N, C-alpha and C positions, 0 to 999 in steps of 0.2 A: 260418160257426163264427169262433166267439169262442176263440181258446185261450189259456191262463193259465199263469205262473207256478203251475209246482205240480202240474201237471195228467198224472194218471200214466194210460201207456200200453202198451197191447199190440202187439207186434212178435213177426208170425209169424215163425217160425226153421224149421217143418216141420210134416204135415199132423197133429201130437198135440202140439207144445210153442211156445210164447209167450214169449219175454223180455219182461222188464217195465221199460220207459224212465218216465223224468220230467224234465217240459219244466225247466231249472236257470233259466234266463236267456230276457227276450224283449228287449235292447238298441234293435230296430229295426223298422219296418216287415216289413223285408227277408228277415230273419232268425232263429234261435233257437237257444237251445244246447239239448243234451240233455244226461240222462245215462239210458245204461240201465244195471242193476241184476245183477249174480252171481247166475245160479241158473236152470233154466227152469220154468215153470208148464205143468201139461195145461193142454189145450183145457178139457177138460170140468172141471178143481179150482177149487173156489172160491176166489176169490182176495180175501185183505183185505189190502186197501190198508196198513192200520198196521204189518202185519207187512214185506211188500214193500221200506219202507224203511229196514228194521233194519239189509238188505241192503249189502253192499260195491258199490261203486259200480266198475265194470267197464271202464267207456267213455264218451267224455266228447267231447260233437261239439258245432260248431258249424255250422248245417244250417239245411235252410228248409223249408219247410211242407207239398209235395206229397203225400209220403205220410200225411197227417192229412186232406187236401182232396178224395185220394181215397180216403178210408177205406180206407188199407189198416196205418194206427196209428189204432185206437181211444180214446178218450179214457175211462178210467169211473169218473177220483173225479179229487181235488184235495184233495192235502193237502201244506199250506207248512213245518209245523213242520221238517221233517226241512232245508230250503233252506239255510239258514246254516251248516250240519254239511258240505254238499257245497264245498270252497274250489275257486275261480277260481282259472288259472293265470296267470301273469306270460309277456308275447310280447315278440319281441325288434321292432322296425324296424332301415332302414337295411340298409346291407352288412357283412361281417363284420367289415371292419375299421376301419371307423368304428360299430357299434352303437350304438342306444339305446332305450329297455327303458319299459316300460307297464304297468300292470297292467288286469285284463281291462275295464276301462271307458274303456278308452285313457287315462286319467291318466298322464305322463311321471316318471319314479321317475329319483331323483337316480341319477348315473351312482355316486355312492358307494354306492349301495343294494342293489347286486351285488357280490360280490366276485369275484375271475379267477377263483376254481377252478370258479363255480358257471355261468361265462357260457356252458361249451359246453351244459349243460344246457337251456340255453331254445330255445324253439322261433319261428319267424315263426307269425304269426295265424294258420291255414288256414277255409277252407273248404271239405264237402265232400255232394255229394248225399246224399240219405236213401239211396239203395241202395247206396251205399257200408256205411253205418250199419250196414243189412240184412247185406250183405255180410261182412262184420269181425264180428256176432253169430255167423251162417252157420259161419264157418270156424274161427272160436274153442270149436264145440261139433262142431267136426269135420266138418261137413256138407256144409263149400268146403272149399277151397284154401284156405292162409292166401296174404295175401299181404304183406309187409314195409311195406307204406305206411300198413297196417292198426295197426303200434304205435305212428304217432302218437294213434294213440283211443284209446291203450291212457291210464286216467286214473292205475296208476302213471309211466306217463313224464313227467306232466308237473308243470314245476320250480311250485311255489309262494313267494313273498316272503312273507315274515312281516317282521313290523317286531321288530327286539332292540329 
C-alpha cells in the first residue's frame, strides 16, 4: 500500500454514511497529515471527487496509517489540484515562558513573525491516533459525545501564518 499526497478516502461514520478525507501531506514515513471535508456521503451514493474537494475542510490531523493499512479508510481517488488551497498551520515549540515558533515544515520562524496577540492562538504540534479522528467526525455529526480534545482538530481553530 503506497499512500500519496492527494489521496481521497472514505471514513465510515455509520451504517449509511461516509465522511470523505484527503491526505494533505506526508512529511515522513511515520506520519501523515489528513483533512476531513465537511458533509457526509451516503454509502450507496456516487462520489464525485472533483465536487468533494470543493467542500470546506472540517478537521485537520497529524496521524498515522493504521486505518489505511487495515482497510478501514479506503482510498478511492487522487486529486492534488486543491492541496495548495488547504493551508498548513504554525506550531509552538519550547515552554510557554520562552516559546519558539515553526512553520508546518519545521522551519523556524523569526520571533518577530508572530505578534503578541497571536501567540495564545498557536498550539503545539500534536499527533493523534486515527481512531481519534474517526471519533471526532462521529461526534461532530452527533453520533458520539463531543470531547473538548476534538477542538484541537477543528481546522477553524488552527493558526496560519501569512507573510506580510
